[in-house]
C-alpha positions as YAML, in Angstrom:
chain: A
units: angstrom
residues:
- id: 1
  name: MET
  ca: [0.07, 0.05, 0.04]
- id: 2
  name: PRO
  ca: [2.73, 2.62, 0.81]
- id: 3
  name: PRO
  ca: [4.23, 2.26, -2.51]
- id: 4
  name: LEU
  ca: [0.94, 2.88, -4.19]
- id: 5
  name: ARG
  ca: [0.28, 5.85, -2.11]
- id: 6
  name: CYS
  ca: [3.70, 7.27, -3.03]
- id: 7
  name: CYS
  ca: [2.99, 6.82, -6.70]
- id: 8
  name: SER
  ca: [-0.28, 8.49, -6.74]
- id: 9
  name: LEU
  ca: [1.17, 11.30, -4.57]
- id: 10
  name: LEU
  ca: [4.07, 11.69, -6.97]
- id: 11
  name: LEU
  ca: [1.78, 11.60, -10.01]
- id: 12
  name: CYS
  ca: [-0.45, 14.29, -8.39]
- id: 13
  name: LEU
  ca: [2.56, 16.36, -7.57]
- id: 14
  name: LEU
  ca: [3.91, 16.05, -11.02]
- id: 15
  name: GLY
  ca: [0.67, 17.26, -12.57]
- id: 16
  name: LEU
  ca: [0.46, 20.23, -10.18]
- id: 17
  name: CYS
  ca: [4.09, 21.20, -10.94]
- id: 18
  name: CYS
  ca: [3.60, 20.89, -14.85]
- id: 19
  name: THR
  ca: [0.23, 22.78, -14.66]
- id: 20
  name: GLY
  ca: [1.88, 25.55, -12.58]
- id: 21
  name: SER
  ca: [4.97, 25.82, -14.83]
- id: 22
  name: ARG
  ca: [2.93, 26.10, -18.01]
- id: 23
  name: ALA
  ca: [0.89, 28.88, -16.57]
- id: 24
  name: GLN
  ca: [4.12, 30.75, -15.45]
- id: 25
  name: ASN
  ca: [5.53, 30.24, -18.88]
- id: 26
  name: GLN
  ca: [3.19, 32.58, -20.32]
- id: 27
  name: ASP
  ca: [5.09, 35.43, -18.70]
- id: 28
  name: VAL
  ca: [8.09, 34.44, -20.70]
- id: 29
  name: ASN
  ca: [8.55, 36.43, -23.90]
- id: 30
  name: PHE
  ca: [11.04, 34.82, -26.19]
- id: 31
  name: PRO
  ca: [11.78, 36.46, -29.61]
- id: 32
  name: THR
  ca: [9.10, 34.81, -32.14]
- id: 33
  name: ASP
  ca: [9.99, 33.38, -35.54]
- id: 34
  name: GLU
  ca: [8.42, 36.48, -37.10]
- id: 35
  name: GLU
  ca: [10.62, 38.74, -35.18]
- id: 36
  name: ILE
  ca: [13.74, 36.89, -35.90]
- id: 37
  name: ARG
  ca: [12.74, 36.72, -39.70]
- id: 38
  name: LEU
  ca: [12.30, 40.45, -39.80]
- id: 39
  name: LEU
  ca: [15.81, 40.99, -38.15]
- id: 40
  name: LEU
  ca: [17.10, 38.65, -40.88]
- id: 41
  name: THR
  ca: [15.60, 40.73, -43.69]
- id: 42
  name: GLN
  ca: [16.95, 43.82, -42.23]
- id: 43
  name: THR
  ca: [20.27, 42.36, -41.77]
- id: 44
  name: ASP
  ca: [20.51, 41.04, -45.37]
- id: 45
  name: ARG
  ca: [19.70, 44.32, -46.78]
- id: 46
  name: ALA
  ca: [22.49, 46.02, -44.77]
- id: 47
  name: VAL
  ca: [24.99, 43.38, -45.63]
- id: 48
  name: GLU
  ca: [24.16, 43.50, -49.22]
- id: 49
  name: GLN
  ca: [24.82, 47.38, -49.20]
- id: 50
  name: TYR
  ca: [28.00, 46.83, -47.12]
- id: 51
  name: LYS
  ca: [29.36, 44.26, -49.59]
- id: 52
  name: LEU
  ca: [29.04, 46.74, -52.34]
- id: 53
  name: LEU
  ca: [31.22, 49.23, -50.34]
- id: 54
  name: LEU
  ca: [33.59, 46.58, -49.71]
- id: 55
  name: ASP
  ca: [34.17, 46.09, -53.33]
- id: 56
  name: THR
  ca: [34.30, 49.86, -53.98]
- id: 57
  name: GLU
  ca: [37.04, 49.99, -51.07]
- id: 58
  name: GLU
  ca: [39.00, 47.23, -52.76]
- id: 59
  name: LYS
  ca: [38.99, 49.11, -56.04]
- id: 60
  name: LEU
  ca: [39.98, 52.35, -54.51]
- id: 61
  name: PHE
  ca: [42.70, 51.13, -52.08]
- id: 62
  name: GLY
  ca: [43.98, 47.93, -53.69]
- id: 63
  name: LYS
  ca: [46.75, 46.21, -51.56]
- id: 64
  name: LYS
  ca: [46.92, 49.08, -49.24]
- id: 65
  name: GLY
  ca: [43.71, 48.00, -47.50]
- id: 66
  name: ALA
  ca: [43.85, 44.30, -48.18]
- id: 67
  name: GLU
  ca: [44.26, 43.02, -44.84]
- id: 68
  name: ALA
  ca: [41.35, 45.08, -43.18]
- id: 69
  name: LEU
  ca: [39.19, 43.87, -46.25]
- id: 70
  name: THR
  ca: [39.93, 40.31, -45.57]
- id: 71
  name: LYS
  ca: [38.77, 40.70, -41.92]
- id: 72
  name: ASP
  ca: [35.83, 42.73, -43.17]
- id: 73
  name: ARG
  ca: [34.64, 39.83, -45.63]
- id: 74
  name: GLN
  ca: [35.17, 37.21, -42.78]
- id: 75
  name: VAL
  ca: [32.61, 39.12, -40.62]
- id: 76
  name: VAL
  ca: [30.30, 39.31, -43.49]
- id: 77
  name: ASP
  ca: [30.62, 35.67, -44.25]
- id: 78
  name: GLY
  ca: [29.80, 34.75, -40.54]
- id: 79
  name: ILE
  ca: [26.64, 37.16, -40.72]
- id: 80
  name: GLU
  ca: [25.61, 35.45, -43.91]
- id: 81
  name: THR
  ca: [26.21, 32.03, -42.54]
- id: 82
  name: ALA
  ca: [24.00, 32.88, -39.51]
- id: 83
  name: ILE
  ca: [21.21, 34.40, -41.74]
- id: 84
  name: LYS
  ca: [21.01, 31.10, -43.65]
- id: 85
  name: ALA
  ca: [21.06, 29.05, -40.41]
- id: 86
  name: PHE
  ca: [18.30, 31.21, -38.77]
- id: 87
  name: GLY
  ca: [16.32, 31.02, -42.07]
- id: 88
  name: LYS
  ca: [16.07, 27.35, -41.78]
- id: 89
  name: ASN
  ca: [15.67, 27.32, -37.86]
- id: 90
  name: PRO
  ca: [14.74, 30.96, -36.55]
- id: 91
  name: GLN
  ca: [14.76, 29.66, -33.02]
- id: 92
  name: ALA
  ca: [18.41, 29.02, -33.23]
- id: 93
  name: PHE
  ca: [18.77, 32.58, -32.73]
- id: 94
  name: ASN
  ca: [17.75, 32.05, -29.20]
- id: 95
  name: GLY
  ca: [21.13, 30.41, -28.13]
- id: 96
  name: PRO
  ca: [24.71, 30.75, -28.54]
- id: 97
  name: LEU
  ca: [24.59, 31.59, -32.29]
- id: 98
  name: GLY
  ca: [22.30, 34.54, -31.63]
- id: 99
  name: PHE
  ca: [25.01, 35.93, -29.41]
- id: 100
  name: ALA
  ca: [27.69, 35.34, -32.06]
- id: 101
  name: PHE
  ca: [25.40, 37.04, -34.56]
- id: 102
  name: PHE
  ca: [25.09, 39.92, -32.42]
- id: 103
  name: GLU
  ca: [28.79, 40.08, -32.08]
- id: 104
  name: TRP
  ca: [29.26, 39.94, -35.97]
- id: 105
  name: LEU
  ca: [26.79, 42.76, -36.44]
- id: 106
  name: ASP
  ca: [28.75, 44.92, -33.98]
- id: 107
  name: ASP
  ca: [31.99, 43.99, -35.59]
- id: 108
  name: ALA
  ca: [30.57, 44.91, -39.15]
- id: 109
  name: ASP
  ca: [29.29, 48.35, -37.68]
- id: 110
  name: ARG
  ca: [32.69, 49.12, -36.38]
- id: 111
  name: ASN
  ca: [34.42, 48.10, -39.59]
- id: 112
  name: ALA
  ca: [32.21, 50.17, -41.72]
- id: 113
  name: LEU
  ca: [32.89, 53.07, -39.31]
- id: 114
  name: LEU
  ca: [36.82, 52.46, -39.82]
- id: 115
  name: CYS
  ca: [35.96, 52.39, -43.61]
- id: 116
  name: ALA
  ca: [34.44, 55.82, -43.45]
- id: 117
  name: SER
  ca: [37.24, 57.34, -41.39]
- id: 118
  name: SER
  ca: [39.98, 55.89, -43.50]
- id: 119
  name: ALA
  ca: [38.32, 56.87, -46.75]
- id: 120
  name: ALA
  ca: [37.79, 60.49, -45.51]
- id: 121
  name: SER
  ca: [41.54, 60.59, -44.50]
- id: 122
  name: GLU
  ca: [42.60, 59.34, -47.83]
- id: 123
  name: ALA
  ca: [40.27, 61.82, -49.59]
- id: 124
  name: ILE
  ca: [42.11, 64.76, -47.91]
- id: 125
  name: LEU
  ca: [45.56, 63.19, -48.96]
- id: 126
  name: SER
  ca: [44.39, 62.99, -52.65]
- id: 127
  name: MET
  ca: [42.79, 66.42, -52.38]
- id: 128
  name: LEU
  ca: [46.03, 67.56, -51.24]
- id: 129
  name: ALA
  ca: [47.99, 65.83, -53.88]
- id: 130
  name: GLY
  ca: [45.70, 67.45, -56.60]
- id: 131
  name: ASP
  ca: [43.75, 64.32, -57.61]
- id: 132
  name: LYS
  ca: [40.24, 65.72, -57.38]
- id: 133
  name: ASP
  ca: [38.41, 62.71, -59.00]
- id: 134
  name: LYS
  ca: [40.02, 60.09, -56.62]
- id: 135
  name: SER
  ca: [39.25, 62.46, -53.77]
- id: 136
  name: GLU
  ca: [35.51, 62.59, -54.71]
- id: 137
  name: ALA
  ca: [35.28, 58.98, -54.98]
- id: 138
  name: GLN
  ca: [37.01, 58.52, -51.77]
- id: 139
  name: VAL
  ca: [34.40, 61.03, -50.04]
- id: 140
  name: HIS
  ca: [31.69, 59.14, -51.84]
- id: 141
  name: LEU
  ca: [32.96, 55.84, -50.28]
- id: 142
  name: SER
  ca: [33.28, 57.55, -46.77]
- id: 143
  name: ASN
  ca: [29.63, 58.77, -46.87]
- id: 144
  name: GLY
  ca: [28.49, 55.22, -48.03]
- id: 145
  name: CYS
  ca: [30.56, 53.44, -45.23]
- id: 146
  name: LEU
  ca: [29.07, 56.11, -42.63]
- id: 147
  name: ASP
  ca: [25.52, 55.30, -43.96]
- id: 148
  name: VAL
  ca: [26.01, 51.53, -43.52]
- id: 149
  name: SER
  ca: [27.67, 51.70, -40.41]
- id: 150
  name: THR
  ca: [24.48, 53.53, -39.00]
- id: 151
  name: LEU
  ca: [22.24, 50.93, -40.60]
- id: 152
  name: ILE
  ca: [24.26, 48.01, -39.24]
- id: 153
  name: TYR
  ca: [24.18, 49.74, -35.96]
- id: 154
  name: THR
  ca: [20.18, 50.02, -35.92]
- id: 155
  name: VAL
  ca: [19.96, 46.47, -36.93]
- id: 156
  name: SER
  ca: [22.53, 45.48, -34.25]
- id: 157
  name: GLU
  ca: [20.48, 47.32, -31.80]
- id: 158
  name: ASN
  ca: [17.39, 45.24, -33.05]
- id: 159
  name: ALA
  ca: [19.48, 42.10, -32.42]
- id: 160
  name: GLY
  ca: [20.53, 43.14, -29.09]
- id: 161
  name: ALA
  ca: [17.15, 43.83, -27.81]
- id: 162
  name: LEU
  ca: [15.71, 40.38, -29.23]
- id: 163
  name: TYR
  ca: [18.69, 38.59, -27.64]
- id: 164
  name: ALA
  ca: [18.30, 40.48, -24.24]
- id: 165
  name: ARG
  ca: [14.65, 39.20, -24.33]
- id: 166
  name: TYR
  ca: [15.95, 35.50, -24.90]
- id: 167
  name: VAL
  ca: [18.42, 36.03, -21.97]
- id: 168
  name: ASP
  ca: [15.46, 37.50, -19.71]
- id: 169
  name: GLY
  ca: [13.18, 34.65, -20.78]
- id: 170
  name: GLU
  ca: [15.94, 32.05, -19.97]
- id: 171
  name: GLU
  ca: [16.42, 33.48, -16.41]
- id: 172
  name: LYS
  ca: [12.63, 33.72, -15.74]
- id: 173
  name: LEU
  ca: [12.32, 29.91, -16.87]
- id: 174
  name: ALA
  ca: [15.22, 29.09, -14.52]
- id: 175
  name: GLN
  ca: [13.62, 30.85, -11.46]
- id: 176
  name: GLN
  ca: [10.24, 29.31, -12.26]
- id: 177
  name: GLY
  ca: [11.92, 25.99, -12.50]
- id: 178
  name: TYR
  ca: [13.80, 26.63, -9.13]
- id: 179
  name: ASP
  ca: [10.47, 27.78, -7.54]
- id: 180
  name: VAL
  ca: [8.63, 24.65, -8.65]
- id: 181
  name: ALA
  ca: [11.39, 22.40, -7.53]
- id: 182
  name: GLN
  ca: [11.21, 23.95, -4.03]
- id: 183
  name: LYS
  ca: [7.46, 23.75, -3.82]
- id: 184
  name: CYS
  ca: [7.66, 19.98, -4.88]
- id: 185
  name: THR
  ca: [10.25, 19.28, -2.38]
- id: 186
  name: GLU
  ca: [8.10, 21.03, 0.36]
- id: 187
  name: ILE
  ca: [5.14, 19.00, -0.48]
- id: 188
  name: LEU
  ca: [7.17, 15.80, -0.46]
- id: 189
  name: LYS
  ca: [8.66, 16.51, 2.94]
- id: 190
  name: ARG
  ca: [5.23, 17.39, 4.29]
- id: 191
  name: ASN
  ca: [4.13, 13.89, 3.27]
- id: 192
  name: GLY
  ca: [7.16, 12.26, 4.88]
- id: 193
  name: ILE
  ca: [8.92, 11.36, 1.57]
- id: 194
  name: LYS
  ca: [12.58, 12.33, 1.52]
- id: 195
  name: PRO
  ca: [13.51, 13.82, -1.86]
- id: 196
  name: LYS
  ca: [16.89, 12.69, -3.28]
...
């Protein structure tokens, strides 16, 4: 008889815990597939504009900026890989890859800002050297990189806000799990069952 009583008490307790946890999970607000897909669309547009500027930068600076361009393209490749992965499984954003994605966007924003600064400096040097056409092209590149930096920054802010919601949701779930475990332990103790 005692094992039957323990089993029924345990089943009742599990049912109570599961029901309570489902009700509490409604407070958790993880990023939805729709929100993640919108972020991917924004990111894809920004990356396409950035890639065009990288091509322009390569034409204008050639070997002089080759090392920086290689790093910039690696960041772009990382972002594009994440976009493809999230396209197949948007909820993969809610995990370590989402954080890496956010970091890549931050890197791309910084790199685009560096491009703007470098191009502006080179434009001044070209102007002083009397090469007006080259200077104009470099000013155009600087402005384009500045615009793309602002766009990527905005996308990065959206990604950061979504990822912060994911982290907040994980924290709430962990706290809810802890609370439920504590309640279950108390119920077991009241009924003379020692939890292991």
